[in-house]
C-alpha positions in Angstrom: 20.8 8.2 -11.5 18.1 6.3 -13.4 16.3 3.2 -12.1 13.7 3.4 -14.9 12.5 -0.1 -15.8 13.8 -1.7 -12.6 11.4 -3.4 -10.2 12.2 -3.2 -6.4 10.8 -5.4 -3.6 10.8 -3.5 -0.3 9.6 -5.4 2.7 9.0 -2.9 5.5 8.5 -0.2 2.8 5.7 1.5 4.8 7.7 2.1 7.9 9.7 5.2 8.7 12.9 4.2 6.8 10.9 2.1 4.4 8.9 5.0 3.2 12.0 7.1 2.6 13.5 4.2 0.6 10.3 3.6 -1.4 9.9 7.3 -2.3 13.6 7.5 -3.3 13.3 4.5 -5.6 10.1 5.7 -7.1 11.7 9.1 -7.7 14.5 7.3 -9.5 12.0 5.7 -11.9 11.7 2.2 -10.3 8.5 0.3 -9.8 8.2 -0.6 -6.1 6.4 -3.6 -4.7 5.7 -3.6 -0.9 4.3 -6.3 1.3 2.7 -4.7 4.3 0.8 -5.5 7.5 0.1 -2.0 8.8 -2.7 -0.6 6.7 -2.5 2.9 8.3 1.2 3.1 7.3 0.4 1.9 3.8 -2.3 4.6 3.4 0.1 7.3 4.7 2.7 6.2 2.1 0.2 6.5 -0.7 -0.6 10.1 0.2 3.2 10.9 0.1 3.8 9.5 -3.4 3.5 12.1 -6.2 0.5 11.4 -8.4 2.7 10.7 -11.4 4.5 7.9 -9.6 1.5 6.1 -8.0 1.0 3.7 -10.9 4.5 2.3 -10.1 3.6 1.6 -6.5 2.2 -1.9 -5.8 1.2 -3.0 -2.3 -0.3 -6.2 -0.9 -1.1 -7.4 2.6 1.6 -10.0 3.2 3.5 -11.1 6.4 7.2 -10.5 5.6 8.3 -13.1 8.0 6.3 -15.9 6.4 8.5 -17.9 4.0 5.7 -19.2 1.7 3.8 -16.0 1.7 6.8 -13.9 0.7 7.9 -16.5 -2.0 4.4 -16.3 -3.5 4.4 -12.5 -3.4 7.8 -12.3 -5.2 6.5 -14.8 -7.8 3.3 -12.7 -8.3 5.5 -9.6 -8.6 7.5 -11.1 -11.4 4.4 -12.5 -13.1 2.7 -9.1 -13.0 5.7 -6.7 -13.6 7.9 -9.0 -15.6 11.0 -8.9 -13.4 12.5 -8.4 -9.9 15.8 -6.5 -9.8 16.2 -4.9 -6.4 15.6 -6.1 -2.8 15.8 -3.7 0.2 15.0 -5.3 3.5 13.5 -2.5 5.7 11.6 -4.6 8.2 12.8 -4.2 11.7 12.1 -3.3 15.3 13.9 -2.5 18.6 13.5 -3.6 22.1 16.3 -2.9 24.6 17.5 -4.9 27.6 20.5 -6.9 28.8 20.4 -10.7 28.6 19.0 -11.3 32.1 16.1 -8.9 31.4 15.3 -10.4 28.0 12.6 -13.1 28.0 12.3 -15.7 25.3 9.4 -13.9 23.6 11.3 -10.8 23.2 14.3 -12.7 21.9 12.2 -14.5 19.2 10.4 -11.3 18.3 13.7 -9.4 17.7 15.1 -12.3 15.6 11.9 -12.6 13.6 11.6 -8.9 12.8 15.3 -8.1 12.2 16.9 -11.3 10.9 14.3 -13.8 9.8 12.6 -11.2 7.7 15.9 -10.5 5.9 16.4 -14.3 5.3 12.8 -14.7 4.1 13.0 -11.8 1.7 16.4 -12.8 0.2 15.2 -16.4 -0.2 12.1 -15.1 -2.1 13.9 -12.7 -4.3 17.2 -14.3 -5.1 16.0 -17.1 -7.5 14.5 -14.5 -9.8 17.7 -12.4 -9.8 19.9 -15.4 -10.4 17.7 -16.5 -13.3 17.9 -13.0 -14.8 21.7 -12.7 -14.2 21.2 -9.4 -12.5 20.2 -8.2 -9.0 20.8 -5.8 -6.2 20.2 -6.8 -2.5 20.6 -4.3 0.3 20.1 -5.4 3.9 19.5 -2.9 6.7 21.7 -3.7 9.7 22.8 -1.2 12.5 26.0 0.7 13.3 25.3 0.0 17.0 26.1 -3.7 16.6 29.6 -3.2 15.0 31.2 -4.0 17.4 28.4 -5.7 19.3 27.3 -3.7 22.3 25.7 -4.7 25.6 22.3 -3.5 26.9 20.1 -4.6 24.1 21.1 -8.2 23.5 18.3 -9.5 21.4 18.4 -6.6 18.9 22.3 -6.7 18.8 22.4 -10.4 18.0 19.7 -10.1 15.4 21.3 -7.2 13.6 24.7 -8.7 13.8 23.2 -11.7 12.1 22.1 -9.4 9.3 25.7 -8.3 8.9 26.8 -11.9 8.7 24.0 -12.8 6.3 25.0 -10.0 3.9 28.6 -10.9 3.8 27.9 -14.6 3.4 25.4 -14.1 0.7 27.7 -11.8 -1.1 30.2 -14.6 -1.2 27.6 -17.1 -2.4 26.4 -14.8 -5.3 29.8 -13.8 -6.7 29.7 -14.4 -10.5 25.9 -14.5 -10.6 25.4 -10.8 -11.5 23.9 -10.2 -8.1 25.5 -7.8 -5.5 24.7 -8.0 -1.8 25.5 -5.2 0.6 24.3 -3.8 4.0 23.8 -0.3 5.3 24.5 0.3 9.0 22.7 3.4 10.1 23.4 5.0 13.5 20.3 6.2 15.4 17.8 7.4 12.8 15.6 10.5 13.2 12.1 9.0 13.4 9.0 9.8 15.3 9.3 6.5 17.3 12.9 7.3 18.3 12.1 10.8 19.3 9.2 9.5 21.4 11.5 6.9 23.0 14.3 9.3 23.7 12.8 12.7 24.2 15.8 14.2 25.9 18.4 13.1 23.3 20.1 15.5 20.9 18.0 14.8 17.8 20.3 17.0 15.6 23.0 14.3 15.7 20.7 11.6 14.4 20.7 10.3 10.8 17.8 11.4 8.6 16.1 8.5 7.0 16.5 10.2 3.6 20.3 10.0 4.0 20.0 6.2 4.5 17.6 6.0 1.5 20.1 7.9 -0.6 22.9 5.5 0.3 20.7 2.5 -0.6 19.8 4.1 -3.9 23.5 4.4 -4.7 24.1 0.7 -3.9 21.2 -0.5 -6.1 22.1 1.5 -9.2 23.4 -0.3 -12.3 26.7 1.4 -12.0 27.4 -0.2 -8.6 28.1 -3.6 -10.2 31.5 -4.0 -8.5 30.3 -3.1 -5.0 29.4 -6.3 -3.1 30.0 -7.5 0.4 30.2 -3.9 1.7 29.1 -2.7 5.1 28.3 0.9 4.7 28.1 2.9 8.0 25.9 5.9 7.9 
């Protein structure tokens, strides 16, 4: 599976899942552009990239929830690298709690991180894909919100919104050469999740590499007929 010559934009590409995605796309031959805010995560990612792939990794400090900043970053990516073929939205966060224990700040934070970031990224990348007549967009939603579950209302609504965004945008882009899909991971095996749930059975959790592999399948050139799909992992 070769992604040689393709350029991928990966907001959240320095996080736990984002790093797995970025490394997988780089291994496939793609060039990866990452807007980031956590410098420590960015530095850690760089140490994990094989030396031979580092010239295809491009990072810049950008707020992935800022519409204008992301549009400008996407435009700079195209101006520098000549194209923008792939978008994977890996920005996200989790705070639990039922509705009566969820304050307005938590509600807005979950929507910004999980849903607004996906909208902002798609709005920044899609014009370049439509102009080129080719593109692959993969949103990261959650298996836990299909069907919606109680107990973590802000996160549930935000990720359910990502599912709706993916399906609606897939309908909007039919005939444009752009595919739009979403992956829905169950609980992923990350350091943060292990710290939050120390007594859980980690062996049943999904490795971030498995999610990255599924995403790599959806963005390959051969997946041109797969769009509007919700892929549970």
